[in-house]
N, C-alpha and C positions, 0 to 999 in steps of 0.2 A: 683320148688318142696316144696316150702314153701306155695304155696297156697290150699296143699291138708292135711293140719294142722287141727286138731280142734283149734275151737277159742282159748281155753283157752291157749293153748300154743304159738299159732301166738302172743297172747297180751305179754307173757313171754318174747320171743322173740325180739320183738318189743322194749321191753325197754331195752334190751342188749345194749352196746355200746362199744368202744374200751377199757374202764376202768372200765367195771363193777365189781361188789363187786362178790368174790368167791362164795359165797353162793347163789347169783341169776343165776351165771353160773352152779351152782352143780344141783339147783333146776329145772333149765330147761334141763340140760341134763337128770336128773332121768325122768323127767315128758315125755321128746322125748323116752326115752327109756321103759319106762311104755307103752308109746301108741304102739310101735311095736320095734321089735328087728332091729337094725341100723349096720351099718360097721362103723369102726372109720372115714373113709374118710366122709361117710353121715353124721355122728354126728358132725364131724369138720365142715362141710358147713352149717348146720341148726345153729350151734353156731356162725358162722363168725370166725372162727379160724383155726390155722395151726393144721393139724392132729397130729402131733409131739408133739405140745404145749397141745393139747388135751389130749393124753396118758399120758404124764409124769405129768400133774398138776393135772388131774382130774379123769381120766379112772383107773389109777393103784391104786389109794386111794380107789375108791368107789369099785372095786372089792375085796381089801384086808378088807374092812367094810362089805362085802358082801351084799350090795345093789344092786349091779350090778355082772352080771356073763356073761362070752364068751358062745355063745352057741355051740363051739366048744373047751372044754376045754383041750383036750387030745393034741391040735395042735394049741398054741395060735398064729403060724404064717399061718395058713390055710388062702388062698386068700378069701375064702367066709365065714370068721370069723365074726361074729355079736355079738353085746351085747345087753342085755335085763335087764330090772330092775326086781328085785326078790321079794323086800320088799320095804317098804317107811321108812324104820327106818330114822330118821333127820341124816344128815351129821356131823359127829363130836361127836355123843353119845358113850358112852362107849359101848361095847359088855356085853350083860347081860349071 
C-alpha cells in the first residue's frame, strides 16, 4: 500500500517511529488526507498505529479544528466513511 504514496509523504512516514512527536504524526496524517480520502483503518495502517488510537488521539481533534472532515458527516459510523483534509491550517492554532 505504501508504495503508491507520493515521495514527500513516504519520507514523512519513514521518519515516524514508535515514539514519534504528536506534531509529526499530525503532519503525516494531514498530508495523507490531503493526498486522498482515507478510511480510519487505512489512515491507521499508513501511520503504523492502532485505529482506535488514531481516532482518539488525532482524528477527533483534527475534525474539531476543521482541518479534516468526514466524507459522510451525517452518518459517522458508515462503513464507507472516509476522511479528507479540508484546509492546511496548522494544528493547535486558534480558530479565527
